[in-house]
C-alpha positions as CSV (number, residue, x, y, z in Angstrom):
1,X,-32.7,-49.8,23.7
2,X,-29.8,-47.8,22.5
3,X,-27.8,-45.5,24.7
4,X,-26.1,-42.2,23.9
5,X,-22.9,-40.8,25.4
6,X,-22.1,-37.1,25.4
7,X,-18.3,-36.9,25.3
8,X,-16.8,-33.5,26.3
9,X,-13.3,-32.8,25.0
10,X,-11.1,-30.3,26.8
11,X,-7.5,-29.1,27.0
12,X,-6.2,-26.2,29.2
13,X,-9.6,-24.5,29.3
14,X,-10.4,-25.1,33.0
15,X,-12.9,-22.2,33.3
16,X,-14.8,-23.2,30.1
17,X,-15.1,-26.9,31.0
18,X,-16.1,-26.1,34.6
19,X,-19.0,-24.0,33.2
20,X,-19.8,-26.8,30.7
21,X,-19.9,-29.4,33.4
22,X,-22.1,-27.3,35.6
23,X,-24.6,-26.9,32.8
24,X,-24.7,-30.7,32.6
25,X,-25.2,-31.0,36.4
26,X,-28.2,-28.7,36.2
27,X,-29.9,-31.2,33.8
28,X,-32.1,-34.1,34.8
29,X,-30.5,-36.7,32.5
30,X,-32.6,-39.6,31.1
31,X,-31.4,-43.1,31.9
32,X,-30.4,-43.7,28.3
33,X,-27.9,-40.8,28.4
34,X,-24.5,-40.6,30.0
35,X,-21.8,-38.0,30.0
36,X,-18.0,-38.2,30.1
37,X,-15.2,-35.6,30.0
38,X,-11.8,-36.4,28.4
39,X,-9.0,-34.1,29.5
40,X,-6.1,-34.1,27.0
41,X,-3.4,-33.9,29.7
42,X,-4.0,-30.3,30.7
43,X,-1.4,-28.5,32.9
44,X,-3.8,-25.8,34.2
45,X,-5.5,-27.9,37.0
46,X,-8.4,-29.0,34.8
47,X,-8.4,-32.6,35.8
48,X,-8.2,-31.9,39.5
49,X,-11.0,-29.4,39.2
50,X,-13.2,-31.8,37.3
51,X,-12.7,-34.5,39.9
52,X,-13.9,-32.1,42.6
53,X,-16.9,-30.8,40.6
54,X,-18.3,-33.9,38.9
55,X,-20.7,-36.3,40.6
56,X,-21.7,-39.8,39.5
57,X,-23.5,-38.4,36.5
58,X,-20.2,-37.6,34.8
59,X,-17.2,-39.9,34.1
60,X,-13.8,-38.1,34.1
61,X,-10.8,-39.3,32.2
62,X,-7.3,-37.8,31.6
63,X,-4.9,-38.9,28.8
64,X,-1.4,-39.8,30.0
65,X,0.0,-37.5,27.4
66,X,-1.4,-34.9,25.1
67,X,-2.7,-36.7,22.0
68,X,-3.6,-33.7,20.0
69,X,-7.0,-32.7,18.8
70,X,-7.5,-35.9,16.7
71,X,-6.2,-38.2,19.4
72,X,-8.6,-36.8,21.9
73,X,-11.5,-37.2,19.5
74,X,-10.6,-40.9,19.2
75,X,-10.4,-41.1,23.0
76,X,-13.9,-39.6,23.3
77,X,-15.2,-42.3,21.0
78,X,-13.4,-45.2,22.6
79,X,-14.1,-44.2,26.2
80,X,-17.8,-43.8,25.5
81,X,-20.2,-46.5,26.6
82,X,-23.1,-45.6,24.4
83,X,-24.1,-46.9,21.0
84,X,-24.0,-43.3,19.7
85,X,-21.6,-40.6,20.7
86,X,-22.2,-36.8,20.7
87,X,-18.8,-35.1,20.7
88,X,-19.2,-31.9,22.7
89,X,-16.8,-29.0,22.8
90,X,-16.3,-27.5,26.2
91,X,-17.7,-24.3,24.7
92,X,-21.1,-26.0,24.0
93,X,-24.2,-27.1,25.9
94,X,-26.5,-30.2,25.5
95,X,-30.0,-29.8,24.0
96,X,-31.9,-32.7,25.7
97,X,-35.0,-31.9,23.6
98,X,-33.1,-32.5,20.4
99,X,-31.5,-35.8,21.6
100,X,-34.9,-37.0,22.8
101,X,-36.4,-36.2,19.4
102,X,-34.1,-38.6,17.6
103,X,-34.0,-41.3,20.3
104,X,-37.0,-43.3,19.2
105,X,-35.7,-43.4,15.6
106,X,-32.4,-44.7,16.8
107,X,-34.1,-47.5,18.7
108,X,-35.6,-48.7,15.4
109,X,-33.1,-47.8,12.8
110,X,-29.3,-47.8,12.6
111,X,-27.2,-45.0,11.1
112,X,-23.5,-44.4,10.8
113,X,-24.0,-40.7,11.6
114,X,-26.9,-38.4,12.4
115,X,-26.2,-34.7,11.6
116,X,-28.3,-32.3,13.6
117,X,-28.7,-28.5,13.4
118,X,-26.0,-26.4,15.1
119,X,-26.1,-22.9,16.4
120,X,-23.1,-20.7,17.2
121,X,-22.8,-18.1,19.8
122,X,-21.8,-14.9,18.0
123,X,-21.0,-11.4,19.3
124,X,-21.4,-12.4,22.9
125,X,-25.2,-12.6,22.9
126,X,-26.7,-14.0,19.7
127,X,-27.2,-17.6,18.6
128,X,-26.7,-17.8,14.9
129,X,-27.6,-20.8,12.7
130,X,-24.4,-22.5,11.5
131,X,-26.1,-25.6,10.0
132,X,-29.8,-25.9,9.5
133,X,-31.3,-29.1,8.2
134,X,-34.6,-30.8,7.3
135,X,-35.1,-34.5,8.0
136,X,-33.6,-36.4,5.0
137,X,-30.9,-38.7,3.8
138,X,-27.6,-36.9,3.4
139,X,-25.6,-37.2,0.2
140,X,-21.9,-36.5,-0.6
141,X,-23.1,-33.0,-1.8
142,X,-23.6,-32.3,1.9
143,X,-20.0,-33.1,2.9
144,X,-18.9,-29.6,3.9
145,X,-22.2,-29.2,5.8
146,X,-21.1,-32.1,8.0
147,X,-17.4,-31.1,8.4
148,X,-18.1,-29.1,11.6
149,X,-17.7,-31.7,14.3
150,X,-20.1,-30.5,17.0
151,X,-23.8,-31.4,16.7
152,X,-23.3,-34.9,15.1
153,X,-24.2,-38.2,16.6
154,X,-21.6,-40.8,15.7
155,X,-22.4,-44.5,15.7
156,X,-19.6,-45.8,18.0
157,X,-19.0,-49.1,16.3
158,X,-19.1,-47.7,12.8
159,X,-16.8,-44.8,13.7
160,X,-14.2,-47.0,15.3
161,X,-14.2,-49.2,12.2
162,X,-13.9,-46.1,10.0
163,X,-10.8,-45.0,12.0
164,X,-9.1,-48.4,12.2
165,X,-6.4,-47.1,9.8
166,X,-6.1,-43.7,11.5
167,X,-2.4,-44.0,12.4
168,X,-1.6,-45.0,8.8
169,X,-3.7,-42.1,7.6
170,X,-1.9,-39.7,10.0
171,X,1.4,-40.4,8.1
172,X,-0.2,-40.2,4.6
173,X,-2.6,-37.3,5.1
174,X,-1.3,-35.4,8.1
175,X,-3.2,-32.1,7.6
176,X,-6.6,-33.8,7.5
177,X,-5.7,-36.3,10.3
178,X,-4.6,-33.4,12.5
179,X,-7.7,-31.2,12.3
180,X,-10.5,-33.2,10.7
181,X,-10.2,-36.9,11.8
182,X,-14.0,-37.2,11.3
183,X,-13.5,-37.0,7.5
184,X,-12.1,-40.5,7.4
185,X,-15.2,-42.3,8.8
186,X,-17.6,-39.7,7.4
187,X,-16.6,-40.2,3.8
188,X,-16.9,-44.0,4.1
189,X,-20.4,-43.4,5.6
190,X,-21.4,-41.4,2.6
191,X,-20.1,-44.1,0.4
192,X,-22.5,-46.5,2.2
193,X,-25.4,-44.0,2.2
194,X,-25.8,-44.2,5.9
195,X,-25.8,-40.6,7.0
196,X,-29.0,-38.6,7.7
197,X,-29.9,-35.1,8.6
198,X,-32.1,-34.3,11.5
199,X,-34.1,-31.1,11.8
200,X,-33.4,-30.6,15.6
201,X,-30.1,-29.7,17.2
202,X,-28.3,-31.8,19.8
203,X,-25.9,-29.2,21.1
204,X,-25.3,-25.5,20.7
205,X,-22.4,-23.1,21.3
206,X,-22.5,-21.0,24.6
207,X,-19.1,-19.4,24.5
208,X,-16.4,-18.9,21.9
209,X,-12.7,-18.7,22.6
210,X,-10.4,-18.4,19.6
211,X,-7.2,-17.6,21.6
212,X,-6.7,-21.3,22.3
213,X,-7.0,-22.5,18.7
214,X,-4.0,-24.5,17.6
215,X,-1.4,-22.6,15.6
216,X,1.5,-23.9,13.5
217,X,5.1,-23.0,14.2
218,X,4.6,-20.0,11.8
219,X,1.6,-18.9,13.8
220,X,-0.9,-20.0,11.2
221,X,-4.2,-21.4,12.4
222,X,-5.9,-24.3,10.7
223,X,-8.4,-22.1,8.8
224,X,-5.7,-19.9,7.2
225,X,-4.9,-20.1,3.5
226,X,-1.8,-22.3,3.5
227,X,-3.2,-24.9,6.0
228,X,-6.5,-24.9,4.1
229,X,-4.6,-25.7,0.8
230,X,-2.8,-28.5,2.5
231,X,-6.1,-29.9,3.9
232,X,-7.7,-29.9,0.4
233,X,-4.6,-31.5,-1.1
234,X,-4.7,-34.3,1.6
235,X,-8.4,-34.8,1.0
236,X,-7.8,-35.2,-2.8
237,X,-5.0,-37.8,-2.1
238,X,-7.2,-39.7,0.3
239,X,-10.1,-40.0,-2.2
240,X,-7.8,-41.0,-5.0
241,X,-5.9,-43.6,-3.0
242,X,-8.7,-45.1,-0.9
243,X,-11.3,-45.5,-3.6
244,X,-9.2,-47.0,-6.3
245,X,-10.5,-50.5,-6.5
246,X,-11.7,-50.0,-10.1
247,X,-15.3,-51.0,-9.1
248,X,-17.9,-48.8,-10.9
249,X,-19.3,-47.8,-7.5
250,X,-15.9,-46.6,-6.3
251,X,-15.3,-44.7,-9.6
252,X,-18.6,-43.0,-9.5
253,X,-18.2,-42.0,-5.8
254,X,-14.7,-40.8,-6.5
255,X,-15.9,-38.6,-9.3
256,X,-18.6,-37.2,-7.1
257,X,-16.2,-36.5,-4.3
258,X,-13.8,-34.7,-6.6
259,X,-16.6,-32.6,-8.0
260,X,-17.7,-31.6,-4.5
261,X,-14.1,-30.6,-3.6
262,X,-13.5,-28.7,-6.8
263,X,-16.7,-26.7,-6.4
264,X,-15.9,-25.9,-2.7
265,X,-12.3,-25.0,-3.1
266,X,-12.7,-21.4,-4.1
267,X,-15.2,-20.6,-1.3
268,X,-13.1,-22.3,1.3
269,X,-9.9,-20.6,0.2
270,X,-11.5,-17.2,-0.1
271,X,-13.0,-17.6,3.4
272,X,-9.5,-18.5,4.6
273,X,-8.1,-15.4,3.0
274,X,-10.7,-13.1,4.7
275,X,-9.3,-14.3,8.0
276,X,-5.7,-14.7,7.1
277,X,-5.3,-11.4,5.1
278,X,-8.5,-9.4,4.9
279,X,-6.8,-6.7,2.7
280,X,-6.2,-9.2,-0.1
281,X,-9.7,-10.6,0.2
282,X,-11.1,-7.1,-0.2
283,X,-8.9,-6.7,-3.2
284,X,-10.7,-9.6,-4.8
285,X,-14.1,-8.3,-4.0
286,X,-13.4,-4.8,-5.4
287,X,-11.7,-6.3,-8.5
288,X,-8.5,-4.4,-7.6
289,X,-5.0,-5.4,-8.6
290,X,-3.8,-8.8,-7.6
291,X,-0.9,-8.9,-5.2
292,X,1.8,-11.5,-5.1
293,X,0.1,-13.7,-2.6
294,X,-3.3,-13.6,-4.3
295,X,-1.7,-14.6,-7.6
296,X,-0.2,-17.6,-5.8
297,X,-3.6,-18.5,-4.5
298,X,-5.2,-18.5,-7.9
299,X,-2.4,-20.6,-9.4
300,X,-2.9,-23.1,-6.5
301,X,-6.7,-23.2,-7.1
302,X,-6.2,-23.8,-10.8
303,X,-3.7,-26.5,-10.1
304,X,-6.1,-28.1,-7.6
305,X,-8.8,-28.4,-10.2
306,X,-6.4,-29.8,-12.7
307,X,-5.2,-32.4,-10.2
308,X,-8.9,-33.4,-9.7
309,X,-9.1,-34.2,-13.5
310,X,-12.6,-33.1,-13.8
311,X,-13.6,-31.8,-17.3
312,X,-15.1,-29.4,-17.7
313,X,-15.0,-27.6,-14.4
314,X,-15.2,-24.0,-13.2
315,X,-13.4,-22.2,-10.5
316,X,-15.9,-19.4,-10.0
317,X,-15.0,-16.2,-8.4
318,X,-15.3,-12.5,-9.0
319,X,-11.6,-11.8,-9.5
320,X,-11.3,-8.7,-11.7
321,X,-14.9,-9.4,-12.6
322,X,-14.0,-12.6,-14.5
323,X,-15.0,-16.3,-14.2
324,X,-12.1,-18.6,-14.5
325,X,-12.8,-21.6,-16.8
326,X,-10.2,-24.4,-16.4
């Protein structure tokens, strides 16, 4: 019988993780489910508070140094005792009904990852669907739907194997490694066709706190335009380098990956612009004049598609009412 571990990641958000842990303590956990908290070396009293609050239901760990977001994700996987791991933000809550609904399937079948629905807490009161699925096998076309880390059950053994080169990848593809470590095992799982969607949700967001999101030295957050561009570029390099055996299966998969990235680039970068500089984003929507930064964005998008070497391909967007054909 398989076991599932819920691994709660936290850093300097004592009040949030206290509330998260209390929600767990209010649950009657089945014997096949255990819960741990991994504190990423907080300096706000988080670890001491967790030791005081948690009972034997919850294991508490603290990293000796801050390992960054990705490092703490790895710690959550390696510290878990279950066969599958549900990474849980300290903003989220567990849905026992959803986990129970997939448990019997996991006892009979092995997957690398199971992607559940996920609901976000918006405007202080309303749960809004972020990812809604039906029961089916996932394909590489679904990559961006799986990029949001919460709400996914990770096969511990497969995920560790998919991250065995993580430190090497951190040097070669730093922007992906820093913010999206799950892409490394996830893309390999898609290559092996061992990812499924499940129509129930395993966790859901209860609170949202953007003030603690990691920012660069220039004050840019990971979902701003420049970081998004670097993430896409890293992802391209990763696909080109890691699936270069020459085998027909690798070549076909690489082409599919490039196509997915190319078709998603415009939407991702436009969403980034709406957050980073809403004035410029509105200029695109209205078909107004292009300012300097928006011109740079278009050049980058065209360059991105050319790097992908997909022919023909389209960067589709209503910019001055035109569709760009590269």
